[in-house]
C-alpha positions as CSV (number, residue, x, y, z in Angstrom):
1,X,10.4,68.8,89.9
2,X,7.5,70.8,88.5
3,X,7.5,73.0,91.6
4,X,11.2,73.6,91.2
5,X,10.8,74.7,87.5
6,X,7.9,76.9,88.4
7,X,9.9,78.6,91.2
8,X,12.8,79.1,88.8
9,X,10.8,81.0,86.2
10,X,8.8,83.2,88.6
11,X,11.8,85.6,89.4
12,X,12.4,86.0,85.7
13,X,8.8,86.9,85.1
14,X,8.9,89.3,88.1
15,X,11.9,90.9,86.6
16,X,10.2,91.7,83.3
17,X,7.1,92.8,85.2
18,X,9.0,95.1,87.4
19,X,10.6,96.8,84.4
20,X,7.1,97.4,82.8
21,X,5.6,98.4,86.1
22,X,8.2,101.1,86.8
23,X,8.0,102.4,83.3
24,X,4.2,102.7,83.5
25,X,4.4,104.4,86.9
26,X,6.9,106.9,85.5
27,X,4.6,107.7,82.6
28,X,1.7,108.1,85.1
29,X,3.7,110.4,87.3
30,X,4.4,112.6,84.3
31,X,0.7,113.2,83.8
32,X,-1.2,110.3,82.2
33,X,-4.8,109.3,81.4
34,X,-7.0,107.0,83.5
35,X,-6.3,104.3,81.0
36,X,-2.6,104.3,82.1
37,X,-3.7,103.9,85.7
38,X,-5.8,100.9,84.9
39,X,-3.0,99.3,83.1
40,X,-0.7,100.0,86.1
41,X,-3.3,98.5,88.4
42,X,-3.4,95.4,86.4
43,X,0.4,95.1,86.6
44,X,0.3,95.5,90.4
45,X,-2.3,92.8,90.7
46,X,-0.3,90.6,88.5
47,X,2.8,91.2,90.6
48,X,0.9,90.3,93.7
49,X,-0.4,87.1,92.0
50,X,3.2,86.1,91.2
51,X,4.3,86.8,94.8
52,X,1.4,84.7,96.1
53,X,2.1,81.8,93.7
54,X,5.8,82.0,94.6
55,X,5.0,81.9,98.4
56,X,2.6,78.9,97.8
57,X,5.2,77.0,95.8
58,X,7.9,77.8,98.4
59,X,5.6,76.4,101.1
60,X,4.9,73.3,99.1
61,X,8.6,72.8,98.5
62,X,9.5,73.3,102.2
63,X,6.8,70.9,103.3
64,X,8.0,68.3,100.7
65,X,11.5,68.7,101.9
66,X,10.5,68.3,105.6
67,X,8.3,65.3,104.7
68,X,11.0,63.4,102.8
69,X,13.7,64.4,105.3
70,X,11.7,62.8,108.1
71,X,11.1,59.7,106.1
72,X,14.7,59.5,105.0
73,X,15.9,60.0,108.6
74,X,13.7,57.1,109.8
75,X,14.8,54.9,106.9
76,X,18.5,55.6,107.5
77,X,18.3,55.1,111.2
78,X,16.6,51.8,110.7
79,X,19.1,50.8,108.1
80,X,22.1,51.7,110.3
81,X,20.7,49.9,113.3
82,X,20.1,46.8,111.1
83,X,23.6,47.0,109.6
84,X,25.2,47.3,113.1
85,X,23.3,44.3,114.2
86,X,24.8,42.3,111.3
87,X,28.4,43.2,112.2
88,X,30.6,40.7,114.0
89,X,30.8,41.2,117.7
90,X,34.5,41.7,117.4
91,X,33.9,45.0,115.6
92,X,32.9,46.5,119.0
93,X,36.2,45.5,120.6
94,X,38.1,48.2,118.8
95,X,38.0,51.9,119.8
96,X,38.3,53.1,116.2
97,X,34.9,51.4,115.5
98,X,33.2,53.8,117.7
99,X,34.8,56.8,115.9
100,X,33.6,55.3,112.6
101,X,30.1,54.8,114.0
102,X,29.9,58.4,115.1
103,X,31.1,59.7,111.8
104,X,28.8,57.4,109.9
105,X,25.8,58.6,111.9
106,X,26.9,62.2,111.1
107,X,27.2,61.4,107.5
108,X,23.7,60.0,107.4
109,X,22.3,63.2,109.0
110,X,24.0,65.2,106.2
111,X,22.9,62.8,103.4
112,X,19.3,61.8,103.9
113,X,17.1,63.3,101.2
114,X,18.9,66.6,101.7
115,X,21.4,66.1,98.9
116,X,18.4,65.6,96.5
117,X,16.8,68.8,97.5
118,X,20.1,70.6,97.3
119,X,20.4,69.5,93.7
120,X,16.8,70.6,93.0
121,X,17.6,74.0,94.5
122,X,20.7,74.2,92.4
123,X,18.6,73.4,89.2
124,X,16.1,76.1,90.2
125,X,18.9,78.7,90.8
126,X,20.7,77.7,87.7
127,X,17.6,78.2,85.5
128,X,16.9,81.6,87.1
129,X,20.5,82.7,86.7
130,X,20.4,81.8,83.0
131,X,17.2,83.9,82.6
132,X,18.9,86.9,84.4
133,X,22.1,86.3,82.4
134,X,20.1,86.7,79.2
135,X,18.7,89.9,80.4
136,X,22.2,91.2,81.2
137,X,23.6,90.0,77.9
138,X,20.8,91.8,76.0
139,X,22.0,95.0,77.7
140,X,25.8,94.4,77.4
141,X,27.8,91.2,77.1
142,X,30.4,92.5,79.7
143,X,27.8,92.2,82.4
144,X,27.3,88.5,81.7
145,X,31.0,88.0,81.7
146,X,31.4,89.9,85.0
147,X,28.8,87.6,86.6
148,X,30.7,84.5,85.4
149,X,33.9,85.9,86.9
150,X,32.2,86.3,90.3
151,X,31.7,82.5,90.4
152,X,35.4,81.7,90.6
153,X,36.4,83.3,94.0
154,X,33.1,82.3,95.6
155,X,33.4,78.7,94.6
156,X,37.0,78.5,95.7
157,X,36.3,79.9,99.1
158,X,33.3,77.6,99.8
159,X,35.2,74.5,98.6
160,X,38.1,75.4,100.8
161,X,35.7,75.8,103.8
162,X,34.0,72.4,103.1
163,X,37.3,70.5,102.9
164,X,38.7,72.2,106.0
165,X,35.5,71.4,108.0
166,X,35.5,67.8,106.9
167,X,39.1,67.3,108.0
168,X,38.3,68.9,111.4
169,X,35.3,66.6,111.9
170,X,37.5,63.6,111.3
171,X,40.3,64.9,113.5
172,X,38.0,65.8,116.4
173,X,35.9,62.6,116.5
174,X,37.7,60.9,119.4
175,X,37.6,64.2,121.5
176,X,33.9,64.7,120.6
177,X,33.1,61.2,121.8
178,X,35.1,61.6,125.0
179,X,33.4,65.0,125.6
180,X,30.0,63.5,125.1
181,X,30.8,60.5,127.2
182,X,31.8,62.7,130.2
183,X,28.8,64.9,129.8
184,X,26.5,62.0,129.8
185,X,28.3,60.5,132.8
186,X,27.7,63.6,134.8
187,X,24.0,63.2,134.0
188,X,23.8,59.5,134.6
189,X,21.8,58.0,137.4
190,X,24.2,55.0,137.5
191,X,27.2,57.1,138.0
192,X,25.7,59.6,140.3
193,X,26.4,57.7,143.5
194,X,30.0,57.2,142.9
195,X,30.5,60.7,141.7
196,X,29.1,62.1,144.9
197,X,30.9,59.7,147.2
198,X,34.3,60.4,145.6
199,X,33.4,64.0,144.9
200,X,34.7,63.7,141.4
201,X,32.2,66.1,139.8
202,X,34.6,69.1,139.8
203,X,37.4,67.0,138.3
204,X,35.1,65.5,135.6
205,X,33.6,68.9,134.8
206,X,37.1,70.3,134.4
207,X,38.2,67.4,132.3
208,X,35.1,67.8,130.1
209,X,35.7,71.6,129.9
210,X,39.3,71.1,128.8
211,X,38.3,68.7,126.0
212,X,35.3,70.7,125.0
213,X,37.3,74.0,124.9
214,X,40.0,72.4,122.9
215,X,37.5,71.4,120.3
216,X,35.9,74.9,120.4
217,X,39.2,76.6,119.9
218,X,39.8,74.5,116.8
219,X,36.4,75.3,115.5
220,X,36.8,79.0,116.2
221,X,40.3,79.1,114.6
222,X,38.9,77.5,111.4
223,X,35.9,79.9,111.6
224,X,38.2,82.9,111.8
225,X,40.2,81.8,108.8
226,X,37.1,81.1,106.7
227,X,35.5,84.4,107.7
228,X,38.7,86.2,106.6
229,X,38.7,84.4,103.3
230,X,34.9,85.0,102.8
231,X,35.3,88.7,103.6
232,X,38.1,89.0,101.1
233,X,36.0,87.3,98.4
234,X,33.0,89.5,99.3
235,X,35.2,92.6,98.9
236,X,36.2,91.5,95.4
237,X,32.7,90.5,94.3
238,X,31.0,93.7,95.7
239,X,33.7,95.8,94.1
240,X,33.1,94.1,90.8
241,X,29.3,94.3,91.3
242,X,29.6,98.1,92.0
243,X,31.7,98.6,88.8
244,X,29.0,96.8,86.8
245,X,26.3,99.0,88.3
246,X,28.3,102.2,87.4
247,X,28.9,100.8,84.0
248,X,25.2,100.1,83.5
249,X,24.3,103.6,84.7
250,X,26.8,105.2,82.4
251,X,25.8,103.0,79.4
252,X,22.1,103.3,80.2
253,X,22.2,107.2,80.3
254,X,24.1,107.4,77.0
255,X,21.9,104.7,75.4
256,X,18.5,106.2,76.5
257,X,17.6,103.4,78.8
258,X,14.2,104.0,80.5
259,X,14.0,104.1,84.3
260,X,12.1,100.8,84.5
261,X,14.8,99.1,82.4
262,X,17.5,100.4,84.7
263,X,15.6,99.3,87.9
264,X,15.2,95.8,86.3
265,X,18.9,95.7,85.3
266,X,20.0,96.6,88.9
267,X,17.6,94.0,90.2
268,X,19.0,91.4,87.8
269,X,22.6,92.3,88.9
270,X,21.9,91.9,92.6
271,X,19.7,88.9,92.2
272,X,22.2,87.2,90.0
273,X,25.0,87.8,92.4
274,X,22.9,86.3,95.2
275,X,21.9,83.3,93.2
276,X,25.5,82.7,92.0
277,X,26.6,82.8,95.6
278,X,23.8,80.4,96.5
279,X,24.9,78.1,93.7
280,X,28.5,78.1,94.9
281,X,27.4,77.3,98.5
282,X,25.1,74.5,97.3
283,X,27.9,73.0,95.2
284,X,30.4,73.1,98.1
285,X,27.7,71.6,100.4
286,X,27.3,68.7,97.9
287,X,31.1,68.4,97.7
288,X,31.3,68.2,101.6
289,X,28.5,65.6,101.5
290,X,30.4,63.5,99.0
291,X,33.5,63.7,101.3
292,X,31.3,62.2,104.1
293,X,30.0,59.7,101.6
294,X,33.4,57.9,101.7
295,X,32.8,57.4,105.4
296,X,29.4,55.9,104.6
297,X,30.8,53.7,101.8
298,X,33.4,52.3,104.2
299,X,30.8,51.5,106.7
300,X,28.5,49.9,104.1
301,X,31.4,47.7,103.0
302,X,32.1,46.4,106.4
303,X,32.0,42.5,106.4
304,X,28.8,41.1,107.9
305,X,28.0,37.9,109.7
306,X,26.5,36.0,106.8
307,X,23.6,33.7,107.9
308,X,23.9,31.9,104.7
309,X,27.5,30.7,105.3
310,X,25.9,27.4,106.4
311,X,22.6,25.8,105.4
312,X,22.4,23.0,108.0
313,X,19.8,23.4,110.8
314,X,20.8,23.3,114.4
315,X,20.3,19.7,115.6
316,X,17.2,19.4,117.9
317,X,17.6,17.9,120.3
318,X,21.4,17.7,120.7
319,X,22.2,14.0,120.4
320,X,25.9,13.7,121.2
321,X,27.2,17.1,122.3
322,X,29.5,20.0,121.5
323,X,33.2,19.5,120.7
324,X,35.7,22.4,121.2
325,X,38.8,21.4,119.2
326,X,42.1,23.2,119.7
327,X,40.4,26.6,119.7
328,X,42.4,29.8,120.0
329,X,41.2,33.3,120.0
330,X,42.9,36.7,120.3
331,X,41.4,40.3,120.2
332,X,42.7,42.8,117.7
333,X,45.5,44.9,119.3
334,X,46.0,42.5,122.2
335,X,49.4,41.4,123.2
336,X,48.6,37.7,123.5
337,X,45.8,35.3,122.9
338,X,42.6,35.3,125.1
339,X,42.3,31.6,124.5
340,X,45.1,29.2,123.5
341,X,44.6,25.7,122.2
342,X,41.4,24.9,124.2
343,X,40.0,21.4,123.7
344,X,37.1,19.7,125.5
345,X,33.7,18.0,125.0
346,X,30.3,18.9,126.4
347,X,28.0,15.9,126.2
348,X,24.3,16.4,125.4
349,X,22.4,17.5,128.5
350,X,25.5,18.0,130.5
351,X,25.8,20.9,133.0
352,X,29.3,22.4,132.8
353,X,30.9,25.0,135.1
354,X,33.8,27.2,133.7
355,X,35.9,28.8,136.5
356,X,39.1,30.7,136.6
357,X,40.7,34.0,137.6
358,X,39.7,37.3,136.0
359,X,41.2,37.4,132.5
360,X,41.4,33.7,132.2
361,X,39.2,33.7,129.1
362,X,35.9,32.5,130.5
363,X,33.6,35.1,128.9
364,X,35.5,34.8,125.6
365,X,34.9,31.0,125.6
366,X,31.1,31.7,126.4
367,X,30.9,34.0,123.4
368,X,32.6,31.3,121.2
369,X,30.2,28.7,122.4
370,X,27.3,31.0,121.5
371,X,28.7,31.6,118.0
372,X,29.1,35.4,118.8
373,X,32.9,35.1,118.1
374,X,34.6,32.9,115.5
375,X,37.8,31.0,116.5
376,X,41.0,32.3,115.0
377,X,42.1,28.7,114.8
378,X,40.6,25.4,115.7
379,X,36.9,24.5,115.5
380,X,33.7,24.1,117.4
381,X,31.1,21.6,116.4
382,X,27.7,20.3,117.6
383,X,26.8,16.7,116.9
384,X,29.6,16.5,114.3
385,X,28.4,19.7,112.5
386,X,30.9,22.5,112.4
387,X,29.5,25.9,113.6
388,X,30.5,27.4,110.2
389,X,28.1,24.9,108.5
390,X,25.1,26.0,110.6
391,X,22.5,28.5,109.4
392,X,23.2,31.5,111.6
393,X,19.6,32.5,112.3
394,X,18.5,28.9,113.1
395,X,21.6,28.5,115.3
396,X,20.8,31.6,117.4
397,X,17.1,30.5,117.7
398,X,18.2,27.4,119.7
399,X,20.6,29.0,122.1
400,X,20.0,31.3,125.1
401,X,22.2,33.3,127.5
402,X,22.5,35.7,130.4
403,X,25.5,37.9,130.5
404,X,27.2,39.8,133.3
405,X,26.2,43.1,131.7
406,X,22.7,42.1,130.9
407,X,20.3,44.7,129.5
408,X,17.9,46.5,131.8
409,X,15.1,47.5,129.4
410,X,13.0,50.4,130.5
411,X,9.9,48.5,129.4
412,X,6.9,46.8,131.2
413,X,7.7,43.5,133.0
414,X,6.0,41.4,130.4
415,X,8.0,42.9,127.6
416,X,11.3,42.7,129.5
417,X,10.8,38.9,129.9
418,X,9.1,38.3,126.5
419,X,12.1,39.7,124.6
420,X,13.7,36.3,125.3
421,X,11.4,34.9,122.6
422,X,9.9,37.7,120.5
423,X,7.6,35.3,118.7
424,X,5.9,34.6,122.0
425,X,6.1,38.1,123.4
426,X,2.3,38.5,123.9
427,X,1.7,35.0,125.2
428,X,0.7,35.9,128.7
429,X,0.0,32.3,129.7
430,X,3.5,31.3,128.7
431,X,5.0,34.3,130.5
432,X,3.1,33.3,133.6
433,X,4.3,29.7,133.4
434,X,7.9,30.7,132.7
435,X,8.0,33.1,135.6
436,X,6.5,30.5,137.9
437,X,9.3,28.1,136.9
438,X,12.0,30.8,137.3
439,X,10.6,31.8,140.8
440,X,10.0,35.4,139.7
441,X,6.2,35.3,139.7
442,X,5.8,36.1,143.4
443,X,7.8,39.3,143.3
444,X,6.2,40.3,140.0
445,X,2.8,40.1,141.5
446,X,3.9,42.5,144.2
447,X,4.9,45.2,141.8
448,X,2.5,48.3,141.5
449,X,1.0,47.3,138.1
450,X,2.1,43.7,138.2
451,X,3.0,42.6,134.7
452,X,2.4,46.1,133.3
453,X,4.8,47.8,135.6
454,X,7.4,49.8,133.7
455,X,10.8,49.0,135.1
456,X,13.5,51.6,135.8
457,X,13.1,55.3,136.6
458,X,14.0,56.6,133.1
459,X,10.4,57.2,132.1
460,X,7.1,58.4,133.7
461,X,5.6,55.8,136.0
462,X,8.7,53.6,136.2
463,X,9.5,51.4,139.2
464,X,13.1,50.7,140.1
465,X,14.3,47.2,141.0
466,X,17.3,46.2,143.0
467,X,20.2,44.8,140.9
468,X,19.4,41.3,142.2
469,X,15.8,41.7,141.1
470,X,16.9,42.9,137.7
471,X,19.2,39.8,137.4
472,X,16.2,37.6,138.2
473,X,14.3,39.3,135.4
474,X,17.2,38.7,133.1
475,X,17.3,35.0,134.1
476,X,13.6,34.7,133.5
477,X,14.1,36.2,130.0
478,X,16.9,33.7,129.3
479,X,14.7,30.7,130.3
480,X,11.6,32.1,128.4
481,X,13.4,31.2,125.3
482,X,13.2,27.8,123.6
483,X,16.8,26.6,123.7
484,X,18.9,23.5,123.3
485,X,21.9,25.1,125.0
486,X,22.1,28.0,127.5
487,X,25.2,29.9,128.7
488,X,25.0,31.7,132.0
489,X,27.8,34.2,132.7
490,X,27.8,34.9,136.4
491,X,24.0,34.3,136.6
492,X,23.8,34.8,140.4
493,X,26.6,37.4,141.0
494,X,24.2,40.0,142.6
495,X,22.0,37.5,144.5
496,X,22.2,36.6,148.2
497,X,23.4,33.1,149.1
498,X,20.0,31.7,149.8
499,X,18.5,33.0,146.5
500,X,21.7,31.8,144.7
501,X,21.2,28.3,146.0
502,X,17.5,28.3,145.0
503,X,18.4,29.7,141.6
504,X,21.0,27.0,140.9
505,X,18.6,24.3,141.9
506,X,16.1,25.9,139.5
507,X,18.7,26.0,136.8
508,X,19.3,22.3,137.1
509,X,15.6,21.7,137.0
510,X,14.8,24.1,134.1
511,X,17.6,22.8,132.0
512,X,16.7,19.2,132.7
513,X,17.8,17.4,129.5
514,X,19.2,20.6,127.9
515,X,22.9,21.5,127.7
516,X,23.9,24.2,130.1
517,X,27.2,26.1,130.6
518,X,27.6,28.5,133.5
519,X,30.5,30.7,134.5
520,X,30.9,31.6,138.1
521,X,33.4,32.8,140.7
522,X,31.4,31.3,143.5
523,X,32.9,27.8,143.5
524,X,30.3,26.4,145.9
525,X,27.8,26.4,143.1
526,X,30.1,24.2,141.0
527,X,28.8,21.2,143.1
528,X,25.7,21.4,141.0
529,X,27.7,20.9,137.8
530,X,28.4,17.5,136.1
531,X,31.8,18.7,135.2
532,X,34.1,21.7,135.8
533,X,36.5,23.3,133.4
534,X,39.3,25.3,134.9
535,X,41.0,28.0,132.8
536,X,44.2,29.9,133.5
537,X,45.8,32.5,131.3
538,X,43.7,31.4,128.3
539,X,44.6,27.7,128.7
540,X,42.5,24.7,129.9
541,X,44.4,23.5,133.0
542,X,41.9,21.1,134.6
543,X,38.7,19.2,133.6
544,X,36.6,17.0,135.8
545,X,33.9,16.9,138.4
546,X,34.2,18.5,141.9
547,X,35.5,15.5,143.7
548,X,38.0,14.6,141.0
549,X,39.4,18.1,140.9
550,X,39.7,18.3,144.7
551,X,41.6,15.1,144.5
552,X,44.0,16.5,142.1
553,X,44.9,19.2,144.6
554,X,45.6,21.6,141.8
555,X,44.3,25.0,140.7
556,X,40.6,24.3,141.4
557,X,41.3,22.8,144.8
558,X,43.4,25.8,145.8
559,X,40.7,28.3,144.7
560,X,37.9,26.2,146.4
561,X,39.8,26.0,149.7
562,X,40.6,29.7,149.6
563,X,37.0,30.5,149.3
564,X,35.9,28.0,151.8
565,X,38.3,29.4,154.3
566,X,36.5,32.7,154.2
567,X,33.2,31.1,155.4
568,X,35.1,28.8,157.8
569,X,36.8,31.7,159.4
570,X,33.6,33.7,159.6
571,X,31.8,30.7,161.1
572,X,34.5,30.1,163.7
573,X,34.6,33.7,164.8
574,X,30.8,33.7,165.2
575,X,31.0,30.5,167.2
576,X,33.7,31.9,169.5
577,X,31.8,35.1,169.9
578,X,28.6,33.3,170.9
């Protein structure tokens, strides 16, 4: 604040000094004594000192602004990441949420500490303007009035521009996201193969260009309109300013104003006009920031998953089991429920397989069992304790999972696996033991830098894995965690049959007395399960072990025989061929 105040008064001091300097120089040019030259010399050095002080203060202000902006950016990025992590998973099932996230991120970029520095600059400009206005008023009150009149058209034009730009940003958010998505897709390693095979690059580029150009045309149309308004306002203000200069010249000549006084007066007029324009711009910028603040407030007020809803610790070990009681769930905007009236029990230590066609609700049920979704009706409980009564953080610390779309972290192997239990991230002996149990140790030891090998090719020195190897790393991460229940969503989808069989045997061994739920399309692996739950169109249609369900000759039996026929047919063809 002290720097701002000092910067505000320096131009006023320079204005007074300029007037005296020009008057002294005029006297000297008319034939003065050496004494006058020494006085002029002192004024020049004083002017230089003011310029140097002003430059130093400006550098200090700019550094402070950069420093606090960087700190604020880091803080707000951290805050937004933490906030997003506290939102319900269902928030990400709605397209409008992604529009909101993009606008919120943009709002945070505008906010930061920048609004504080904009206010400080406004204070600085306002103090300087007051000083200049006093100088103008001392010459003639009409000059001060004229400067006040300049504010009105300037402020109106800048406020119009800020409102129009805000509306355009909100309107263009979906197109901006799509344009950005296609652009990133064209640069994506994951999409590169398909884009080349199907030769879709020209189509995608055209699609991107159409959207991007549509956005650009809107921006340019608004820019043309605002430029026209700004030019008209500039025409008015410059005409008024020229009139004030002529008025000053006429009044000054008749009033015997010295040349230095007139130079200072002209400088005050031009400087005040520039400062008034700066004030109007700063005010409109703050106004636009406040419009974006509404987006930020909406985001802040989004309901969070509250860990304190329950205070009961997760039962360790599970004594009785998990009861799913008449649970239904539907996604916002969906035509029907994803799950409808599901009821079953998972006994402690039981290994349950969930099967069904695509869209049957298997992954939704998995997320409900993990507490990631909350039932719209019905209830889930563990050892008689409702999920809603459990402390969220404690609950999550006792469950583990691997999802179909597991994360491929571009980190070293040890970090990729250790993220399953962050508190044990640097425990190499535990990592070794876990990897040995999960049968990944042998292939880890064959990597270029073993445990320190960076996975993926996104960064320098990275080593790419096959998808099946990535899946084994993800499985290792899931089993590195201390858990009472684990949910595995298609855990072997990318593994060969031999590895799959080995992995399922491992899963049975590693889970031992723990509760395990796995979702699979490969029904042969269901033989490992104690019980199989069959879903169809969001409903539970069958529940029992493999032999029981085959005896029912229902949905499961039909799916199993269909899959078995593929292998039987292939085996028969190979036998005949040999």
